[in-house]
C-alpha positions in Angstrom: -8.3 12.2 -38.4 -9.4 15.7 -37.2 -7.1 18.7 -36.7 -7.8 18.4 -32.9 -6.6 14.8 -32.9 -3.5 15.8 -34.8 -2.6 18.3 -32.1 -1.8 15.6 -29.7 1.1 13.1 -29.7 0.2 9.5 -30.6 -0.3 7.1 -27.8 2.4 4.5 -27.5 2.3 1.1 -25.8 4.4 2.5 -22.9 1.7 4.9 -22.0 -0.5 2.0 -20.8 1.7 1.5 -17.8 3.5 4.8 -17.3 0.3 6.8 -17.0 -1.2 4.6 -14.2 2.2 4.8 -12.4 2.2 8.7 -12.6 -1.4 8.8 -11.3 -0.5 6.4 -8.4 2.4 8.8 -7.4 0.2 11.9 -7.5 -2.4 10.3 -5.3 0.2 9.0 -2.8 1.9 12.5 -2.6 -1.4 14.2 -1.9 -2.4 11.4 0.6 0.8 12.0 2.4 -0.2 15.6 3.2 -3.6 14.5 4.4 -2.0 11.7 6.5 0.2 14.2 8.2 -2.8 16.4 9.0 -4.6 13.4 10.5 -1.5 12.6 12.6 -1.4 16.1 14.0 -5.1 16.1 14.8 -4.8 12.8 16.6 -1.8 14.0 18.7 -3.6 17.2 19.6 -6.8 15.5 20.6 -5.0 12.8 22.6 -3.2 15.5 24.7 -6.2 17.8 25.1 -9.2 18.2 27.4 -11.1 15.8 25.1 -8.4 13.0 25.3 -10.5 10.5 27.3 -13.5 10.7 25.0 -11.4 10.7 21.9 -9.4 7.6 22.9 -12.5 5.8 24.2 -14.4 6.4 21.0 -12.2 4.0 19.0 -13.0 1.2 21.5 -16.8 1.4 20.8 -18.1 -2.1 20.1 -19.7 -2.6 16.7 -20.9 -5.7 15.0 -23.6 -8.4 14.6 -24.3 -11.7 16.4 -25.9 -14.8 14.6 -26.5 -17.5 17.2 -23.1 -18.7 18.3 -21.3 -16.5 15.7 -20.2 -13.2 17.2 -18.8 -10.6 14.8 -18.7 -7.8 17.4 -15.4 -5.9 17.3 -14.2 -2.5 18.5 -14.3 0.4 16.0 -10.5 0.4 16.0 -10.5 -3.4 15.1 -12.8 -2.8 12.1 -10.5 0.0 10.9 -7.2 -1.9 11.5 -8.4 -5.2 10.2 -11.3 -4.2 7.9 -10.5 -0.9 6.2 -6.8 -1.6 6.1 -7.6 -4.7 4.0 -8.4 -2.3 1.1 -5.0 -0.7 1.6 -3.2 -4.0 1.2 -5.5 -4.9 -1.7 -4.4 -1.8 -3.5 -0.8 -2.4 -2.6 -1.0 -5.9 -4.1 -2.7 -4.6 -7.3 0.1 -2.0 -7.8 2.7 -4.7 -7.2 1.2 -7.1 -9.7 0.7 -4.3 -12.3 4.3 -3.2 -12.0 5.7 -6.8 -12.2 3.5 -7.9 -15.1 3.0 -4.7 -17.1 5.4 -2.1 -15.7 9.1 -1.5 -15.6 9.6 -4.3 -13.0 9.0 -6.8 -15.9 12.8 -6.6 -16.2 14.0 -9.2 -13.6 17.3 -7.3 -12.9 15.5 -4.0 -12.5 13.0 -5.6 -10.2 15.8 -7.3 -8.2 17.1 -4.0 -6.9 14.1 -2.8 -4.9 13.4 -6.4 -3.9 17.0 -6.7 -2.5 16.6 -3.3 -0.8 13.3 -4.3 0.7 14.8 -7.6 2.0 17.7 -5.7 3.6 15.3 -3.1 5.0 13.5 -5.9 6.8 16.3 -8.2 7.9 18.8 -5.6 9.3 16.3 -3.5 11.3 14.9 -6.7 12.9 18.3 -8.0 13.8 19.2 -4.6 15.3 15.9 -4.5 17.3 16.3 -8.0 18.6 19.9 -7.3 19.7 19.0 -4.2 21.5 16.0 -5.7 23.2 18.0 -8.9 24.1 15.0 -10.8 25.5 13.4 -7.9 27.4 9.6 -7.5 27.4 8.5 -6.4 24.0 11.2 -8.2 22.1 8.4 -9.9 20.1 7.6 -6.5 18.6 10.4 -6.9 16.0 7.9 -6.7 13.2 7.3 -3.0 14.0 10.6 -1.9 12.3 10.1 -3.8 9.1 7.8 -1.7 6.9 8.0 1.6 5.0 5.1 4.2 4.8 4.6 4.6 1.0 2.5 7.8 1.2 4.9 9.8 3.4 7.9 8.6 1.4 6.3 9.7 -1.9 5.2 12.9 -0.2 8.8 13.7 0.7 9.9 13.1 -2.9 7.1 15.3 -4.2 8.8 18.3 -2.6 11.6 18.1 -5.1 9.5 17.7 -8.2 11.5 17.0 -11.3 14.8 17.7 -9.6 15.2 14.0 -8.6 15.4 11.2 -11.1 12.1 9.4 -11.9 14.0 6.1 -11.3 14.4 7.0 -7.6 10.6 7.3 -7.3 10.1 3.9 -9.0 12.8 2.3 -6.7 11.3 3.6 -3.5 7.7 2.9 -4.5 8.6 -0.7 -5.5 10.6 -1.1 -2.4 7.8 0.1 -0.2 5.3 -2.2 -1.8 7.6 -5.2 -1.4 8.1 -4.0 2.2 4.4 -3.8 2.9 3.6 -7.2 1.4 6.5 -8.8 3.4 5.3 -7.1 6.6 1.7 -8.3 6.2 2.9 -11.9 5.6 4.9 -11.6 8.8 1.7 -10.2 10.5 -0.4 -13.1 9.3 2.1 -15.8 10.4 3.8 -14.2 13.4 1.0 -12.2 15.1 -2.0 -14.4 14.5 -3.9 -16.4 17.1 -4.6 -20.1 17.5 -5.7 -21.5 14.1 -9.4 -22.4 13.4 -8.8 -24.9 10.6 -12.5 -25.0 9.7 -12.7 -21.3 9.2 -9.4 -21.3 7.3 -10.7 -24.1 5.1 -13.8 -22.1 4.2 -11.5 -19.1 3.4 -9.5 -21.2 1.0 -12.7 -22.5 -0.5 -13.8 -18.9 -1.0 -10.5 -18.1 -2.8 -11.1 -21.1 -5.0 -14.5 -19.8 -5.8 -13.1 -16.5 -6.9 -10.7 -18.2 -9.2 -13.4 -20.5 -10.6 -15.9 -17.7 -11.4 -13.1 -15.7 -13.0 -12.4 -18.7 -15.3 -16.1 -18.9 -16.1 -16.0 -15.3 -17.4 -18.0 -13.6 -14.6 -16.8 -10.0 -14.6 -19.2 -8.3 -12.1 -17.2 -6.4 -9.5 -20.0 -6.5 -6.9 -19.9 -10.3 -7.1 -16.2 -10.4 -6.4 -16.6 -7.9 -3.5 -19.2 -10.1 -1.9 -17.0 -13.2 -2.2 -14.0 -11.1 -1.0 -16.0 -10.1 2.1 -16.9 -13.7 2.8 -13.2 -14.6 2.5 -12.3 -11.8 4.9 -14.8 -13.0 7.5 -13.4 -16.6 7.2 -9.8 -15.4 7.6 -10.8 -13.1 10.5 -12.3 -16.1 12.3 -9.4 -18.4 11.4 -6.8 -16.8 13.6 -4.7 -15.6 10.6 -4.7 -11.9 10.4 -7.6 -11.0 8.1 -5.8 -8.4 6.0 -3.9 -11.2 4.3 -7.1 -11.7 2.3 -6.5 -8.3 0.7 -3.0 -9.3 -0.4 -4.1 -12.7 -1.8 -7.1 -11.3 -3.7 -5.0 -8.4 -5.1 -2.4 -10.9 -6.5 -5.2 -13.0 -7.9 -6.7 -10.1 -9.9 -6.1 -10.5 -13.7 -3.9 -8.1 -15.6 -5.2 -8.9 -19.1 -7.9 -6.9 -20.7 -11.1 -8.6 -21.9 -11.7 -6.3 -24.9 -8.7 -5.7 -27.1 -7.9 -2.3 -28.7 -8.8 -3.6 -32.1 -12.2 -5.0 -31.0 -12.9 -1.8 -29.1 -12.3 0.3 -32.2 -14.7 -1.9 -34.2 -17.4 -1.7 -31.6 -17.1 2.0 -31.2 -17.0 2.4 -35.0 -20.4 0.6 -35.3 -21.9 3.1 -32.8 -20.4 6.1 -34.5 -21.7 5.0 -37.8 -25.3 5.7 -36.7 -26.7 9.1 -37.9 -27.2 11.8 -35.4 -30.5 11.9 -33.7 -32.5 10.5 -30.7 -32.6 6.8 -31.5 -31.0 5.3 -28.4 -34.2 4.6 -26.4 -36.4 1.6 -26.5 -35.6 -2.0 -27.1 -33.8 -1.5 -30.3 -30.5 -2.7 -31.9 -29.3 0.9 -31.6 -29.5 0.9 -27.8 -28.0 -2.6 -27.7 -25.0 -1.4 -29.6 -24.7 1.6 -27.4 -24.8 -0.5 -24.2 -22.3 -2.9 -25.7 -20.0 0.0 -26.5 -20.2 1.2 -22.9 -19.2 -2.2 -21.7 -16.4 -2.5 -24.2 -14.9 0.8 -23.1 -15.1 -0.3 -19.4 -13.6 -3.7 -20.2 -10.8 -2.3 -22.3 -9.0 -1.7 -19.0 -7.6 -4.6 -17.1 -9.3 -5.6 -13.8 -6.1 -4.6 -12.0 -6.2 -1.1 -13.4 -9.9 -0.6 -13.0 -9.9 -1.6 -9.4 -6.9 0.5 -8.7 -8.5 3.6 -10.3 -11.6 2.9 -8.3 -10.1 2.2 -4.8 -6.8 4.1 -4.7 -8.3 7.6 -4.0 -10.6 6.1 -1.3 -7.6 4.4 0.3 -5.3 7.4 0.1 -7.9 10.1 1.2 -10.1 8.1 3.5 -8.8 4.8 4.8 -5.3 5.9 5.7 -6.3 9.2 7.4 -9.0 7.4 9.4 -6.3 4.8 10.4 -4.0 7.6 11.5 -6.8 9.2 13.6 -7.5 5.8 15.3 -3.9 4.8 16.0 -1.6 7.9 16.2 -3.2 9.4 19.3 -0.5 9.3 22.0 -0.7 10.8 25.5 2.8 12.2 25.4 2.9 12.9 29.1 2.5 9.1 29.7 5.1 8.0 27.2 8.8 7.7 28.0 11.1 7.8 24.9 13.9 6.5 27.1 12.3 3.1 27.4 14.2 0.3 25.7 11.4 -0.4 23.2 11.4 3.2 22.0 15.2 3.2 21.6 15.1 -0.1 19.7 12.4 1.1 17.4 14.3 4.4 16.7 17.5 2.5 16.0 15.8 -0.1 13.8 14.0 2.4 11.6 16.3 5.3 11.4 19.6 3.3 11.4 18.8 -0.3 10.5 16.6 0.6 7.5 19.2 2.7 5.6 22.0 0.2 6.4 20.0 -2.7 5.2 18.6 -1.1 2.0 21.9 0.3 0.8 23.9 -2.8 1.9 21.6 -5.4 0.3 21.1 -3.2 -2.9 24.9 -2.9 -3.3 25.4 -6.6 -2.8 22.7 -7.3 -5.4 24.3 -5.0 -8.0 27.8 -6.2 -7.1 26.8 -9.9 -7.6 25.1 -9.1 -11.0 21.7 -10.0 -9.8 20.4 -6.4 -10.1 21.3 -3.2 -12.0 20.8 0.4 -11.1 18.0 1.9 -13.2 19.1 4.7 -15.7 19.6 8.0 -13.8 19.8 6.4 -10.4 23.1 6.9 -8.5 24.2 5.5 -5.2 24.0 8.9 -3.4 20.3 9.0 -4.4 19.8 5.4 -3.3 21.3 6.4 0.1 19.0 9.4 0.5 16.0 7.2 -0.4 17.2 4.5 2.0 16.9 7.0 4.9 13.4 7.8 3.8 12.4 4.2 4.1 12.8 4.6 7.9 9.5 6.4 7.8 7.5 3.5 9.2 4.3 5.2 10.3 1.3 3.4 8.9 2.5 -0.2 8.9 4.6 0.3 12.0 1.7 1.6 14.0 -0.4 -1.3 12.6 2.0 -4.0 13.7 2.6 -2.2 17.1 -1.1 -2.4 17.9 -0.8 -6.2 17.5 2.6 -6.8 19.1 2.5 -4.7 22.3 0.5 -4.7 25.4 -1.3 -1.4 26.3 1.4 -0.6 28.9 4.1 -0.5 26.2 2.1 0.7 23.3 2.5 4.4 23.9 6.3 4.1 24.2 6.3 2.0 21.0 4.2 4.6 19.1 6.4 7.4 20.4 9.5 5.5 19.1 7.8 5.1 15.7 6.9 8.8 15.3 10.3 9.9 16.5 12.1 7.5 14.1 9.9 8.5 11.2 10.6 12.2 11.8 14.4 11.6 12.1 14.4 9.5 8.9 12.3 12.0 7.0 14.6 14.9 8.1 17.9 13.1 7.2 16.6 11.8 3.9 15.2 15.2 2.9 18.4 17.0 3.8 20.5 14.6 1.7 18.2 15.1 -1.2 18.4 18.9 -0.8 22.2 18.7 -0.9 22.2 16.4 -3.9 19.7 18.5 -5.9 21.5 21.7 -5.1 24.8 20.2 -6.2 23.3 18.9 -9.5 21.8 22.4 -10.1 25.2 24.0 -9.7 26.7 21.5 -12.0 
């Protein structure tokens, strides 16, 4: 071992799942800032001289027609149903990695964010339905269910190491459970009349993905082609197409193909070659080098490889584009006093923290869950208010649930509730971190 190698700490087994988690948090925090910038740009343009052209741009029809098959959709549809599929795919990858490889392998630790997510969905929906009381727009209850992961992690990033790492894990896990629950509700509650033939082809496509995985085919482009076909089938079936991203993410293997021992042996064979230019031509040297390259690539699990590949694109491209396409509100046409706005604000900024804290407390009290080390109830309460930042998923569901006449009021309610939740949660964290610093 060289002196340079001795300068670094040895790599432990825990590093295989803590390092990806840290990378995920850093990307989410940076993406939150870019998402906020996209939100501001969309609001400015929607209330400017260019508003008409800006809003009409997202309705531009794009697509292809093959005989009786018409895949022409608006640009906003391709963003909301197409690009956002990658968002849900990455969310599912992270959920599976945390449950199989990360700290959520402990059932009682995983039960806490799961209980919080359940309460953060049930209580806001009940509050929304009670306030709407059968009025037009009462079917938009799904709008108050989900949490915006990027904005929540962005708020936590302000405090750096002053907040316990277990709070970040709790909120990230809760937001992921939230998003998966919300997209399942979207698929089942906001779909159209089912086309059983298209749905059957979609299921057949999922079966093909599982089959070629068992056969040992590991080419990512092949899986993306099959995934695209599955998406088209789900899109034509009447079930919301983004569910394809969730299912495919959960199907992605977490086991590595090349073990650490085998990787070291393969690399050792390459390193045993003397120095010199002997890698070209159809030789055993080049074969060993190519095999080493493949071994290095396959020493990461498919879940982690795909997450590394797609997460920056989702955080820095997909989500800001989604915000530009959906956050534009003509403020002068929106009335925050409408019942739908009030119900959304109450559901997100009040129902969310009540549900998260209440269900989490019940889970711990019953013995089903435990608080992670370093996580206290005041920090859980602060984080619970941050879960009222619904933005991305709330806008996503609002676009499906509301008619154009109510959509602006719903969006204004979402933005107002998200701002209120972010402000309250951040102020509580400021108070808690200042108190801990004095102690």
